[in-house]
Each structure stands twice: as C-alpha cells, then as structure tokens.
Jmol script that loads the backbone (N, CA, C; Angstrom):
load data "model"
ATOM      1  N   MET A   1     106.525  85.416 109.753  1.00  0.00           N
ATOM      2  CA  MET A   1     107.111  83.875 108.583  1.00  0.00           C
ATOM      3  C   MET A   1     109.443  84.711 108.333  1.00  0.00           C
ATOM      4  N   ALA A   2     109.240  85.796 108.431  1.00  0.00           N
ATOM      5  CA  ALA A   2     110.925  86.301 107.792  1.00  0.00           C
ATOM      6  C   ALA A   2     111.433  85.265 109.011  1.00  0.00           C
ATOM      7  N   ILE A   3     111.481  85.149 110.035  1.00  0.00           N
ATOM      8  CA  ILE A   3     112.145  84.755 111.085  1.00  0.00           C
ATOM      9  C   ILE A   3     112.086  83.300 110.939  1.00  0.00           C
ATOM     10  N   LEU A   4     111.336  82.567 110.164  1.00  0.00           N
ATOM     11  CA  LEU A   4     111.290  80.924 109.931  1.00  0.00           C
ATOM     12  C   LEU A   4     111.978  80.484 108.650  1.00  0.00           C
ATOM     13  N   TYR A   5     111.963  81.948 107.838  1.00  0.00           N
ATOM     14  CA  TYR A   5     113.248  81.692 106.715  1.00  0.00           C
ATOM     15  C   TYR A   5     114.668  82.230 106.946  1.00  0.00           C
ATOM     16  N   ARG A   6     115.150  82.887 107.882  1.00  0.00           N
ATOM     17  CA  ARG A   6     115.916  83.626 108.548  1.00  0.00           C
ATOM     18  C   ARG A   6     116.536  82.229 109.437  1.00  0.00           C
ATOM     19  N   ASN A   7     115.792  81.044 109.630  1.00  0.00           N
ATOM     20  CA  ASN A   7     116.407  80.208 110.108  1.00  0.00           C
ATOM     21  C   ASN A   7     116.394  79.331 110.036  1.00  0.00           C
ATOM     22  N   GLN A   8     116.668  78.836 108.025  1.00  0.00           N
ATOM     23  CA  GLN A   8     116.788  78.096 107.668  1.00  0.00           C
ATOM     24  C   GLN A   8     117.748  76.997 107.347  1.00  0.00           C
ATOM     25  N   ALA A   9     118.137  75.777 107.237  1.00  0.00           N
ATOM     26  CA  ALA A   9     119.588  75.934 106.970  1.00  0.00           C
ATOM     27  C   ALA A   9     119.950  76.457 105.473  1.00  0.00           C
ATOM     28  N   GLU A  10     120.527  76.956 105.374  1.00  0.00           N
ATOM     29  CA  GLU A  10     121.342  77.626 104.050  1.00  0.00           C
ATOM     30  C   GLU A  10     121.199  77.115 102.675  1.00  0.00           C
ATOM     31  N   TRP A  11     121.657  75.767 102.741  1.00  0.00           N
ATOM     32  CA  TRP A  11     121.126  74.734 102.127  1.00  0.00           C
ATOM     33  C   TRP A  11     119.266  74.199 101.343  1.00  0.00           C
ATOM     34  N   LEU A  12     118.878  74.417 102.076  1.00  0.00           N
ATOM     35  CA  LEU A  12     117.767  75.147 102.084  1.00  0.00           C
ATOM     36  C   LEU A  12     117.250  76.528 101.387  1.00  0.00           C
ATOM     37  N   LYS A  13     117.570  77.265 101.732  1.00  0.00           N
ATOM     38  CA  LYS A  13     117.547  78.722 101.081  1.00  0.00           C
ATOM     39  C   LYS A  13     118.155  78.644 100.229  1.00  0.00           C
ATOM     40  N   ARG A  14     119.486  78.117  99.100  1.00  0.00           N
ATOM     41  CA  ARG A  14     119.634  78.306  98.007  1.00  0.00           C
ATOM     42  C   ARG A  14     119.438  77.319  97.720  1.00  0.00           C
ATOM     43  N   ARG A  15     117.804  76.339  97.208  1.00  0.00           N
ATOM     44  CA  ARG A  15     117.678  75.262  97.215  1.00  0.00           C
ATOM     45  C   ARG A  15     116.035  76.034  96.986  1.00  0.00           C
ATOM     46  N   HIS A  16     116.073  76.659  97.960  1.00  0.00           N
ATOM     47  CA  HIS A  16     114.128  77.590  97.565  1.00  0.00           C
ATOM     48  C   HIS A  16     114.364  78.556  98.190  1.00  0.00           C
ATOM     49  N   PRO A  17     115.079  79.422  96.664  1.00  0.00           N
ATOM     50  CA  PRO A  17     115.003  81.224  97.260  1.00  0.00           C
ATOM     51  C   PRO A  17     113.417  81.770  97.636  1.00  0.00           C
ATOM     52  N   LEU A  18     113.473  82.415  97.901  1.00  0.00           N
ATOM     53  CA  LEU A  18     112.382  83.908  97.734  1.00  0.00           C
ATOM     54  C   LEU A  18     112.501  84.683  96.584  1.00  0.00           C
ATOM     55  N   LYS A  19     110.817  84.532  95.844  1.00  0.00           N
ATOM     56  CA  LYS A  19     110.919  85.288  95.182  1.00  0.00           C
ATOM     57  C   LYS A  19     110.924  87.378  95.404  1.00  0.00           C
ATOM     58  N   ARG A  20     110.332  87.455  96.538  1.00  0.00           N
ATOM     59  CA  ARG A  20     111.028  89.189  97.468  1.00  0.00           C
ATOM     60  C   ARG A  20     111.103  88.454  99.197  1.00  0.00           C
ATOM     61  N   ASP A  21     112.040  89.893  99.658  1.00  0.00           N
ATOM     62  CA  ASP A  21     111.605  89.382 101.003  1.00  0.00           C
ATOM     63  C   ASP A  21     110.435  88.889 101.791  1.00  0.00           C
ATOM     64  N   ALA A  22     110.840  88.317 102.777  1.00  0.00           N
ATOM     65  CA  ALA A  22     109.649  87.793 104.275  1.00  0.00           C
ATOM     66  C   ALA A  22     109.248  88.811 104.587  1.00  0.00           C
ATOM     67  N   THR A  23     107.756  88.582 105.520  1.00  0.00           N
ATOM     68  CA  THR A  23     107.429  89.964 105.981  1.00  0.00           C
ATOM     69  C   THR A  23     107.344  88.946 107.042  1.00  0.00           C
ATOM     70  N   ALA A  24     106.882  89.938 108.421  1.00  0.00           N
ATOM     71  CA  ALA A  24     106.003  88.669 109.650  1.00  0.00           C
ATOM     72  C   ALA A  24     105.363  88.186 109.320  1.00  0.00           C
ATOM     73  N   LEU A  25     104.544  88.662 108.084  1.00  0.00           N
ATOM     74  CA  LEU A  25     103.130  87.495 108.090  1.00  0.00           C
ATOM     75  C   LEU A  25     103.143  87.225 106.770  1.00  0.00           C
ATOM     76  N   SER A  26     103.625  87.085 105.744  1.00  0.00           N
ATOM     77  CA  SER A  26     103.877  86.482 104.534  1.00  0.00           C
ATOM     78  C   SER A  26     105.292  85.843 103.829  1.00  0.00           C
ATOM     79  N   ILE A  27     105.681  84.819 103.033  1.00  0.00           N
ATOM     80  CA  ILE A  27     106.410  84.736 103.051  1.00  0.00           C
ATOM     81  C   ILE A  27     105.687  83.811 101.183  1.00  0.00           C
ATOM     82  N   GLU A  28     107.234  84.242 100.280  1.00  0.00           N
ATOM     83  CA  GLU A  28     107.015  83.659  98.272  1.00  0.00           C
ATOM     84  C   GLU A  28     107.867  83.451  98.507  1.00  0.00           C
ATOM     85  N   TRP A  29     107.537  82.161  97.118  1.00  0.00           N
ATOM     86  CA  TRP A  29     109.060  81.439  97.083  1.00  0.00           C
ATOM     87  C   TRP A  29     109.226  80.958  95.519  1.00  0.00           C
ATOM     88  N   ALA A  30     110.459  81.830  95.309  1.00  0.00           N
ATOM     89  CA  ALA A  30     110.259  81.833  93.524  1.00  0.00           C
ATOM     90  C   ALA A  30     110.102  81.146  92.385  1.00  0.00           C
ATOM     91  N   ASP A  31     109.998  79.832  92.966  1.00  0.00           N
ATOM     92  CA  ASP A  31     109.213  78.555  92.269  1.00  0.00           C
ATOM     93  C   ASP A  31     107.610  78.488  92.313  1.00  0.00           C
ATOM     94  N   GLY A  32     107.127  79.716  93.465  1.00  0.00           N
ATOM     95  CA  GLY A  32     105.503  80.045  93.167  1.00  0.00           C
ATOM     96  C   GLY A  32     105.092  79.832  94.470  1.00  0.00           C
ATOM     97  N   GLY A  33     105.158  78.947  95.746  1.00  0.00           N
ATOM     98  CA  GLY A  33     104.598  78.822  97.035  1.00  0.00           C
ATOM     99  C   GLY A  33     104.096  79.660  97.909  1.00  0.00           C
ATOM    100  N   LYS A  34     103.162  79.812  98.304  1.00  0.00           N
ATOM    101  CA  LYS A  34     103.269  81.501  99.296  1.00  0.00           C
ATOM    102  C   LYS A  34     102.747  80.634 100.651  1.00  0.00           C
ATOM    103  N   LEU A  35     103.226  81.278 101.223  1.00  0.00           N
ATOM    104  CA  LEU A  35     102.519  81.250 102.747  1.00  0.00           C
ATOM    105  C   LEU A  35     102.428  82.176 103.790  1.00  0.00           C
ATOM    106  N   TYR A  36     100.464  82.868 103.996  1.00  0.00           N
ATOM    107  CA  TYR A  36     100.483  83.997 104.125  1.00  0.00           C
ATOM    108  C   TYR A  36      99.725  83.643 106.297  1.00  0.00           C
ATOM    109  N   GLY A  37     100.176  84.910 106.951  1.00  0.00           N
ATOM    110  CA  GLY A  37      99.926  84.445 108.065  1.00  0.00           C
ATOM    111  C   GLY A  37      97.710  85.379 108.088  1.00  0.00           C
ATOM    112  N   ILE A  38      96.887  84.688 108.352  1.00  0.00           N
ATOM    113  CA  ILE A  38      95.864  86.208 108.278  1.00  0.00           C
ATOM    114  C   ILE A  38      95.459  85.636 109.993  1.00  0.00           C
ATOM    115  N   PRO A  39      95.256  87.141 109.999  1.00  0.00           N
ATOM    116  CA  PRO A  39      94.621  87.766 111.315  1.00  0.00           C
ATOM    117  C   PRO A  39      93.228  86.626 111.734  1.00  0.00           C
ATOM    118  N   GLY A  40      93.147  86.493 112.616  1.00  0.00           N
ATOM    119  CA  GLY A  40      91.493  86.168 113.588  1.00  0.00           C
ATOM    120  C   GLY A  40      90.712  86.253 112.900  1.00  0.00           C
ATOM    121  N   GLY A  41      89.519  85.814 112.503  1.00  0.00           N
ATOM    122  CA  GLY A  41      87.902  86.319 112.952  1.00  0.00           C
ATOM    123  C   GLY A  41      87.609  85.667 110.765  1.00  0.00           C
ATOM    124  N   GLU A  42      86.522  85.391 110.891  1.00  0.00           N
ATOM    125  CA  GLU A  42      85.505  84.855 109.920  1.00  0.00           C
ATOM    126  C   GLU A  42      86.021  85.587 108.764  1.00  0.00           C
ATOM    127  N   ASP A  43      85.743  86.871 108.966  1.00  0.00           N
ATOM    128  CA  ASP A  43      85.058  87.672 107.738  1.00  0.00           C
ATOM    129  C   ASP A  43      87.325  88.225 106.976  1.00  0.00           C
ATOM    130  N   GLN A  44      88.619  87.909 107.889  1.00  0.00           N
ATOM    131  CA  GLN A  44      89.753  88.363 107.463  1.00  0.00           C
ATOM    132  C   GLN A  44      90.169  86.544 106.227  1.00  0.00           C
ATOM    133  N   ILE A  45      89.279  85.238 106.904  1.00  0.00           N
ATOM    134  CA  ILE A  45      89.254  84.573 105.728  1.00  0.00           C
ATOM    135  C   ILE A  45      89.228  84.895 104.680  1.00  0.00           C
ATOM    136  N   ARG A  46      87.533  84.911 104.689  1.00  0.00           N
ATOM    137  CA  ARG A  46      86.914  85.453 103.674  1.00  0.00           C
ATOM    138  C   ARG A  46      87.237  86.496 102.070  1.00  0.00           C
ATOM    139  N   MET A  47      88.604  86.804 102.744  1.00  0.00           N
ATOM    140  CA  MET A  47      89.806  87.329 101.879  1.00  0.00           C
ATOM    141  C   MET A  47      89.899  87.025 100.915  1.00  0.00           C
ATOM    142  N   TYR A  48      90.466  85.701 101.176  1.00  0.00           N
ATOM    143  CA  TYR A  48      91.468  85.329 100.188  1.00  0.00           C
ATOM    144  C   TYR A  48      90.764  83.473 100.406  1.00  0.00           C
ATOM    145  N   HIS A  49      90.787  82.912  99.273  1.00  0.00           N
ATOM    146  CA  HIS A  49      90.596  81.480  98.853  1.00  0.00           C
ATOM    147  C   HIS A  49      91.662  79.936  98.770  1.00  0.00           C
ATOM    148  N   PRO A  50      92.552  79.572 100.050  1.00  0.00           N
ATOM    149  CA  PRO A  50      93.206  79.289 100.943  1.00  0.00           C
ATOM    150  C   PRO A  50      93.014  77.772 100.681  1.00  0.00           C
ATOM    151  N   SER A  51      93.825  77.459  99.895  1.00  0.00           N
ATOM    152  CA  SER A  51      93.867  75.468  99.122  1.00  0.00           C
ATOM    153  C   SER A  51      94.066  74.925 100.873  1.00  0.00           C
ATOM    154  N   ILE A  52      94.931  75.616 101.158  1.00  0.00           N
ATOM    155  CA  ILE A  52      95.277  74.373 102.871  1.00  0.00           C
ATOM    156  C   ILE A  52      95.331  75.856 103.897  1.00  0.00           C
ATOM    157  N   TYR A  53      94.291  75.596 104.906  1.00  0.00           N
ATOM    158  CA  TYR A  53      94.274  76.368 106.096  1.00  0.00           C
ATOM    159  C   TYR A  53      94.370  75.884 107.691  1.00  0.00           C
ATOM    160  N   ILE A  54      95.529  76.328 108.042  1.00  0.00           N
ATOM    161  CA  ILE A  54      96.245  76.015 108.858  1.00  0.00           C
ATOM    162  C   ILE A  54      95.602  76.526 110.552  1.00  0.00           C
ATOM    163  N   MET A  55      95.188  76.128 110.941  1.00  0.00           N
ATOM    164  CA  MET A  55      94.742  76.855 112.878  1.00  0.00           C
ATOM    165  C   MET A  55      95.312  76.464 113.810  1.00  0.00           C
ATOM    166  N   ASP A  56      96.284  77.714 114.386  1.00  0.00           N
ATOM    167  CA  ASP A  56      97.037  76.635 115.963  1.00  0.00           C
ATOM    168  C   ASP A  56      96.265  77.574 116.863  1.00  0.00           C
ATOM    169  N   GLU A  57      96.345  77.009 118.222  1.00  0.00           N
ATOM    170  CA  GLU A  57      95.274  76.770 118.923  1.00  0.00           C
ATOM    171  C   GLU A  57      94.165  76.804 119.000  1.00  0.00           C
ATOM    172  N   SER A  58      93.550  75.981 118.218  1.00  0.00           N
ATOM    173  CA  SER A  58      91.888  76.349 117.980  1.00  0.00           C
ATOM    174  C   SER A  58      91.017  75.930 119.234  1.00  0.00           C
ATOM    175  N   ALA A  59      91.141  75.595 119.725  1.00  0.00           N
ATOM    176  CA  ALA A  59      91.179  75.781 120.941  1.00  0.00           C
ATOM    177  C   ALA A  59      90.944  76.601 121.604  1.00  0.00           C
ATOM    178  N   PHE A  60      91.209  77.657 121.335  1.00  0.00           N
ATOM    179  CA  PHE A  60      91.802  78.835 122.205  1.00  0.00           C
ATOM    180  C   PHE A  60      90.880  80.199 120.880  1.00  0.00           C
ATOM    181  N   MET A  61      90.589  80.081 120.015  1.00  0.00           N
ATOM    182  CA  MET A  61      90.758  80.980 119.270  1.00  0.00           C
ATOM    183  C   MET A  61      89.253  81.401 119.710  1.00  0.00           C
ATOM    184  N   PRO A  62      88.432  82.257 119.617  1.00  0.00           N
ATOM    185  CA  PRO A  62      87.483  83.019 119.914  1.00  0.00           C
ATOM    186  C   PRO A  62      86.291  82.640 118.570  1.00  0.00           C
ATOM    187  N   HIS A  63      87.156  82.679 117.764  1.00  0.00           N
ATOM    188  CA  HIS A  63      86.029  82.735 116.750  1.00  0.00           C
ATOM    189  C   HIS A  63      86.348  80.869 116.078  1.00  0.00           C
ATOM    190  N   ALA A  64      87.083  80.622 116.238  1.00  0.00           N
ATOM    191  CA  ALA A  64      87.351  78.783 115.399  1.00  0.00           C
ATOM    192  C   ALA A  64      86.632  78.339 114.479  1.00  0.00           C
ATOM    193  N   GLU A  65      85.226  78.148 115.009  1.00  0.00           N
ATOM    194  CA  GLU A  65      84.114  77.379 114.275  1.00  0.00           C
ATOM    195  C   GLU A  65      83.379  77.643 112.659  1.00  0.00           C
ATOM    196  N   ALA A  66      83.426  79.436 113.793  1.00  0.00           N
ATOM    197  CA  ALA A  66      82.972  80.472 112.534  1.00  0.00           C
ATOM    198  C   ALA A  66      84.323  80.207 111.386  1.00  0.00           C
ATOM    199  N   CYS A  67      85.403  80.481 112.118  1.00  0.00           N
ATOM    200  CA  CYS A  67      86.547  80.286 110.843  1.00  0.00           C
ATOM    201  C   CYS A  67      86.369  79.235 110.195  1.00  0.00           C
ATOM    202  N   TYR A  68      86.678  78.179 110.131  1.00  0.00           N
ATOM    203  CA  TYR A  68      86.607  76.205 109.404  1.00  0.00           C
ATOM    204  C   TYR A  68      85.339  76.323 109.002  1.00  0.00           C
ATOM    205  N   ASN A  69      84.460  77.532 109.260  1.00  0.00           N
ATOM    206  CA  ASN A  69      82.910  77.102 108.656  1.00  0.00           C
ATOM    207  C   ASN A  69      83.244  77.922 107.255  1.00  0.00           C
ATOM    208  N   ALA A  70      84.072  79.540 107.563  1.00  0.00           N
ATOM    209  CA  ALA A  70      83.811  80.207 106.119  1.00  0.00           C
ATOM    210  C   ALA A  70      85.270  79.008 105.313  1.00  0.00           C
ATOM    211  N   VAL A  71      86.149  78.522 105.536  1.00  0.00           N
ATOM    212  CA  VAL A  71      87.083  78.187 104.577  1.00  0.00           C
ATOM    213  C   VAL A  71      86.823  76.706 104.244  1.00  0.00           C
ATOM    214  N   LEU A  72      86.404  76.878 105.026  1.00  0.00           N
ATOM    215  CA  LEU A  72      85.377  74.891 104.400  1.00  0.00           C
ATOM    216  C   LEU A  72      84.973  75.253 103.224  1.00  0.00           C
ATOM    217  N   PRO A  73      84.594  75.875 102.637  1.00  0.00           N
ATOM    218  CA  PRO A  73      83.676  75.197 101.098  1.00  0.00           C
ATOM    219  C   PRO A  73      84.993  75.766 100.226  1.00  0.00           C
ATOM    220  N   VAL A  74      86.070  76.635 100.285  1.00  0.00           N
ATOM    221  CA  VAL A  74      87.169  76.440  99.403  1.00  0.00           C
ATOM    222  C   VAL A  74      88.927  75.481  99.859  1.00  0.00           C
ATOM    223  N   ALA A  75      88.476  75.647 100.661  1.00  0.00           N
ATOM    224  CA  ALA A  75      89.886  74.686 101.498  1.00  0.00           C
ATOM    225  C   ALA A  75      90.559  73.255 100.963  1.00  0.00           C
ATOM    226  N   GLN A  76      91.389  72.765 100.265  1.00  0.00           N
ATOM    227  CA  GLN A  76      91.270  70.851 100.034  1.00  0.00           C
ATOM    228  C   GLN A  76      91.833  70.556 101.851  1.00  0.00           C
ATOM    229  N   GLN A  77      92.530  71.472 102.493  1.00  0.00           N
ATOM    230  CA  GLN A  77      92.705  70.346 103.505  1.00  0.00           C
ATOM    231  C   GLN A  77      92.779  72.164 104.341  1.00  0.00           C
ATOM    232  N   ILE A  78      92.126  71.203 105.182  1.00  0.00           N
ATOM    233  CA  ILE A  78      92.171  71.825 106.971  1.00  0.00           C
ATOM    234  C   ILE A  78      92.662  71.104 108.023  1.00  0.00           C
ATOM    235  N   ILE A  79      93.875  71.632 108.661  1.00  0.00           N
ATOM    236  CA  ILE A  79      94.566  71.382 109.693  1.00  0.00           C
ATOM    237  C   ILE A  79      94.419  72.274 111.030  1.00  0.00           C
ATOM    238  N   ALA A  80      93.538  71.559 112.012  1.00  0.00           N
ATOM    239  CA  ALA A  80      93.906  72.517 113.219  1.00  0.00           C
ATOM    240  C   ALA A  80      94.556  71.885 114.298  1.00  0.00           C
ATOM    241  N   ILE A  81      95.562  72.407 114.981  1.00  0.00           N
ATOM    242  CA  ILE A  81      96.259  72.047 115.561  1.00  0.00           C
ATOM    243  C   ILE A  81      95.872  72.585 117.314  1.00  0.00           C
ATOM    244  N   SER A  82      95.758  72.025 118.429  1.00  0.00           N
ATOM    245  CA  SER A  82      96.425  72.922 119.853  1.00  0.00           C
ATOM    246  C   SER A  82      96.156  71.985 120.756  1.00  0.00           C
ATOM    247  N   SER A  83      96.556  72.818 121.971  1.00  0.00           N
ATOM    248  CA  SER A  83      96.308  72.323 123.136  1.00  0.00           C
ATOM    249  C   SER A  83      95.223  72.008 124.241  1.00  0.00           C
ATOM    250  N   ALA A  84      94.901  70.954 124.948  1.00  0.00           N
ATOM    251  CA  ALA A  84      93.587  70.815 124.865  1.00  0.00           C
ATOM    252  C   ALA A  84      92.929  72.071 125.597  1.00  0.00           C
ATOM    253  N   GLY A  85      91.463  72.196 125.458  1.00  0.00           N
ATOM    254  CA  GLY A  85      90.459  73.424 125.338  1.00  0.00           C
ATOM    255  C   GLY A  85      89.048  73.071 125.947  1.00  0.00           C
ATOM    256  N   PRO A  86      88.333  73.110 126.316  1.00  0.00           N
ATOM    257  CA  PRO A  86      86.727  73.006 126.322  1.00  0.00           C
ATOM    258  C   PRO A  86      85.978  74.031 124.837  1.00  0.00           C
ATOM    259  N   GLY A  87      85.232  73.797 124.516  1.00  0.00           N
ATOM    260  CA  GLY A  87      84.781  74.615 123.533  1.00  0.00           C
ATOM    261  C   GLY A  87      84.508  73.483 121.955  1.00  0.00           C
ATOM    262  N   TRP A  88      83.859  74.344 121.075  1.00  0.00           N
ATOM    263  CA  TRP A  88      84.081  74.422 119.594  1.00  0.00           C
ATOM    264  C   TRP A  88      85.109  72.621 119.071  1.00  0.00           C
ATOM    265  N   PHE A  89      86.534  73.377 119.722  1.00  0.00           N
ATOM    266  CA  PHE A  89      87.788  72.234 119.151  1.00  0.00           C
ATOM    267  C   PHE A  89      87.906  70.949 119.824  1.00  0.00           C
ATOM    268  N   GLY A  90      87.257  71.135 121.058  1.00  0.00           N
ATOM    269  CA  GLY A  90      87.079  70.273 122.001  1.00  0.00           C
ATOM    270  C   GLY A  90      86.223  69.543 121.505  1.00  0.00           C
ATOM    271  N   ASP A  91      85.404  69.041 121.041  1.00  0.00           N
ATOM    272  CA  ASP A  91      84.206  68.902 120.675  1.00  0.00           C
ATOM    273  C   ASP A  91      84.022  67.416 120.152  1.00  0.00           C
ATOM    274  N   GLN A  92      84.923  69.014 118.641  1.00  0.00           N
ATOM    275  CA  GLN A  92      85.086  67.997 117.511  1.00  0.00           C
ATOM    276  C   GLN A  92      86.375  66.727 116.934  1.00  0.00           C
ATOM    277  N   CYS A  93      87.180  66.488 118.577  1.00  0.00           N
ATOM    278  CA  CYS A  93      88.597  65.852 118.899  1.00  0.00           C
ATOM    279  C   CYS A  93      87.425  64.970 119.661  1.00  0.00           C
ATOM    280  N   SER A  94      85.990  64.824 120.270  1.00  0.00           N
ATOM    281  CA  SER A  94      86.214  63.578 120.774  1.00  0.00           C
ATOM    282  C   SER A  94      84.695  63.078 120.390  1.00  0.00           C
ATOM    283  N   ARG A  95      84.979  63.409 119.023  1.00  0.00           N
ATOM    284  CA  ARG A  95      84.131  62.788 118.083  1.00  0.00           C
ATOM    285  C   ARG A  95      83.729  61.603 117.933  1.00  0.00           C
TER     286      ARG A  95
END
end "model"
wireframe off; spacefill off
backbone 0.3
color backbone group
C-alpha cells in the first residue's frame, strides 16, 4: 500500500493526509478511511469485517469461492477482478 501512496500526486497527498505511515499491507488516512491487504484464505478474511471486499485475479485464487462465501455475510460490496480462467470465477461470469 505504501507504494500506492508514494506514487500519488502531491496535491492528493495534501488533500488526504495519512494518519500514520503506510505499510506494505495497510494504509490509513487521517479522515478515517482504511485499506488493508489480506493474505489469501477464508480463515484470514474471517478476522476482519470488511465493508468492501476486492478480490484481484479471482479466477486464479485457489480458494476464491470459499473467500467469497466467508465475506458475503458482512461485506456491503464485493468486487471480483480477473483475467479469464476456468473454475468458480469463470462459472460466475458465464451465468
């Protein structure tokens, strides 16, 4: 996450200052917004109650369906992004 912040335009950094230094897996803004990178696996997700959950390369995540099912009861929005691939995500896309 720190690399995302470092590469922002300076005006964005001034408009949205950080509460503390960003790390490789988290960033927190002074106004209360937070973003966490969660390691794969449905047990990891259960430690959090995300309001928005974003899965990247969902077609290639070994436990994508289990992760989706674990976050479904608590997330207000789920976004799954991926290039084409067979399996659970591909089946969801072809419905």
